[in-house]
Structures are given as structure tokens and as C-alpha cells.
C-alpha positions, 0 to 999 in steps of 0.5 A: 497638562494631562487630559485629567488635569484639563477636565478637572480645571474646566469643571471647576471653572464651570462649577464656579460660574454656576454657583456665583451666577445661578446659586447652584449647589451640590458636590460636583458638576452634575449635582450643580447642574441639577440644582439650577437646571430649570434656569438653563436652556436644555442644550446647555444642560446637555453640554454641561452633562457631557462635560461632567460625564467625560470628566468623571470617566477620566477620573474614576474609570481605570481604562479612561485616561485620555479624551476620546475626542479632545477637540469636542471636549475643549469646544464644549467647555469653551462654549458652555463657559461662554454661554454661562457668562453671557447669561450671567451678564446679559446684553444691556447690563451696565458697562462702558456706556453707563460709566460714561454717563456716570462720569458726566453726572459726576462732572456736572455735580462737581461743577455745581459744587465748585460754583457754590463754593466760590459764592455763585448761585448755581440755580441762578446761573442755570436759569440765566442760560435759558433766558 
């Protein structure tokens, strides 16, 4: 994959995260960042602007067709994507533990329903447990 292809694909991924996670609007990464800048930490904004600027140079300037520092660009893209995803789904958001709780609740409801279907009074059975 060429440097231009990589830059364009990464920018599209970041733009999609900004659109879906933050409601960003605009035509490119710079505009999308500007539309949600107040929702993002300043270091992330700077990183996203660096990514967009390098991409624009590669695409629009005839004397730029390779990354000046490929490693830095790849790292910036990965870090920006990771940070955006963390911000979209912060810690404590329902995940695996919440799914376990949901399964337990559904099992209890299912058990009570089965007892009722077979003619047992679930409330009376429950009360008998605590006598």
C-alpha cells in the first residue's frame, strides 16, 4: 500500500469515528475536527491536525509522495484512533459484566415463568424459602 493510500484510509477511519462518536460534520478531517474541537482534549486535536496536514500534503502537493517520517505518522494514527474509541466507549460502559447480570435476570424470570406454567405459585415458593 502506498503512503497516499494509507493516509487516505486512516483519515477515513478517523473521520468515521468523529462522525459516529461525536457528531462531527464537514468535508474532511480538519473540518470534522473543528466541528467537535471543544469535545476533544487539546493533545488529541493537535494529533488529528497533524494527521490531516500530512495527508493533505501527500494528496495535494506534487513534491510530497512519501511520508517524511512513516513511523511517526503510523503511531499518530493508531494513537488517535485508540483515544477516540476510548472516549466513545468510556470505562464503566456496559460490557461483559452487564451481560452476565442480564443472563442471570433472564434465568430467574424464566424459572419463575416455568413454575407458574406448571401450576406452582412462585411468590409462595419464594416466601417459603425465607421462613
